[in-house]
C-alpha positions in Angstrom: 57.6 -8.5 -12.6 55.4 -5.8 -10.7 56.8 -4.5 -7.5 54.2 -3.1 -5.3 55.2 -0.4 -2.7 54.2 -0.8 0.9 51.5 2.3 0.2 49.5 0.4 -2.1 49.0 -2.2 -0.1 45.2 -2.3 1.4 43.7 0.3 -0.8 41.1 -2.0 -2.3 39.8 -2.6 1.4 39.6 1.0 1.9 37.7 1.4 -1.4 35.4 -1.0 -0.3 34.7 0.6 2.9 34.2 3.8 1.4 31.5 2.5 -1.3 29.8 -0.3 1.1 27.5 2.0 2.7 26.1 3.6 -0.6 25.7 0.2 -1.9 24.0 -1.0 1.0 21.5 2.5 1.0 20.8 1.5 -2.8 20.2 -1.9 -2.0 17.4 -1.0 0.9 16.0 1.9 -1.2 15.3 -0.3 -4.2 13.8 -3.0 -1.8 11.3 -0.5 0.1 10.5 0.8 -3.1 9.3 -2.6 -4.4 7.8 -3.3 -0.9 5.8 0.2 -1.4 4.7 -0.5 -4.7 3.6 -4.0 -3.9 1.4 -2.7 -1.3 0.0 0.1 -3.4 -1.2 -2.5 -6.1 -2.6 -4.8 -3.5 -4.8 -1.9 -2.1 -5.7 -0.9 -5.7 -6.7 -4.5 -6.7 -8.3 -5.1 -3.5 -11.0 -1.9 -3.8 -11.6 -2.9 -7.5 -12.6 -6.3 -6.5 -14.9 -4.9 -3.7 -16.3 -2.1 -6.0 -16.9 -5.0 -8.9 -18.9 -6.9 -5.8 -20.6 -4.1 -4.6 -21.8 -2.9 -8.5 -23.2 -6.5 -8.9 -25.0 -7.1 -5.6 -26.4 -3.6 -5.3 -30.1 -3.5 -6.1 -32.2 -1.0 -7.5 -35.6 -0.1 -5.3 -39.0 1.3 -7.0 -38.0 4.6 -7.1 -34.7 3.9 -9.1 -32.4 4.4 -6.1 -29.9 2.1 -5.6 -29.9 -0.1 -2.5 -26.8 -1.2 -0.7 -28.0 -3.6 2.2 -25.7 -3.5 5.5 -24.7 -7.1 4.4 -23.6 -6.3 0.9 -21.6 -3.4 2.2 -19.8 -5.3 5.1 -19.1 -8.3 2.6 -17.6 -5.4 0.1 -15.2 -4.1 3.1 -14.2 -7.5 3.9 -13.0 -8.3 0.2 -11.1 -5.1 0.4 -9.8 -6.1 3.8 -9.2 -10.0 3.8 -9.8 -10.6 0.0 -12.6 -12.9 1.0 -16.5 -12.6 2.1 -15.8 -13.3 5.7 -13.3 -12.0 8.1 -9.7 -13.2 8.4 -5.9 -12.3 7.9 -5.8 -8.7 6.6 -3.9 -8.6 3.2 -2.4 -5.6 4.3 -0.8 -4.9 7.7 -2.9 -2.3 9.8 -5.8 -2.3 7.4 -9.2 -2.4 8.8 -12.6 -2.3 7.6 -13.1 0.9 9.3 -10.7 2.4 6.7 -13.0 1.2 3.9 -15.9 3.5 2.5 -18.9 2.4 0.7 -21.2 5.0 -0.8 -23.8 5.5 -3.3 -22.8 8.2 -6.1 -25.8 8.7 -7.6 -28.9 6.7 -9.0 -26.7 4.5 -11.0 -23.1 4.4 -9.4 -21.6 3.0 -6.3 -17.9 3.6 -4.6 -15.6 1.9 -2.8 -13.0 3.8 -1.4 -9.8 3.0 1.2 -7.2 4.6 2.9 -4.0 2.7 4.0 -1.3 4.1 6.4 2.2 2.6 4.6 4.5 1.9 6.9 8.0 1.2 5.7 10.6 -1.1 7.0 12.6 1.7 8.3 10.0 4.0 10.2 12.2 7.0 10.4 15.5 8.2 8.6 18.2 9.9 11.1 19.2 13.2 10.4 22.2 12.6 12.8 21.7 15.8 14.9 21.0 18.2 11.8 17.2 18.4 12.8 14.3 16.3 13.7 13.9 12.9 12.2 12.3 12.5 8.7 8.9 10.3 9.0 8.8 7.7 5.8 5.2 6.9 6.2 2.6 7.4 3.7 -1.3 7.3 3.2 -2.3 5.5 0.1 -5.8 6.0 -1.1 -7.6 4.0 -3.8 -11.1 4.5 -4.7 -13.1 3.1 -7.8 -16.6 4.0 -9.0 -18.8 1.6 -11.1 -22.3 1.6 -12.5 -24.4 -0.8 -10.3 -25.6 -3.5 -12.6 
């Protein structure tokens, strides 16, 4: 039979209280990293889809240059932002068609690029009086260049 002394009672609770904040920080960091990775992959995929559409729809004119009509450029921007040819709910909160660039690179290539301001769940990390708070927002940029068909 094991007899515990009075000083050993509650030690597990004290250890739990010490370790709990570290476990919560690890859990939140893992969730934030997964969310950031998801947003970056969504941006990359939609830019690629917009570039593919633009490369298919851009038509060469008689001088050999590529003609990108305003309608085709707007549809490519909508594909990047909304995931569909028309307007709707943005796939990424805060992404707008103004953040998407559609350009002709040379006589045979078109480029679609987008910049997205990622806003994490926890906007600022407090420094608890040891300096200014740390901003955790990042700007993601995705770009694709394709040969016009």
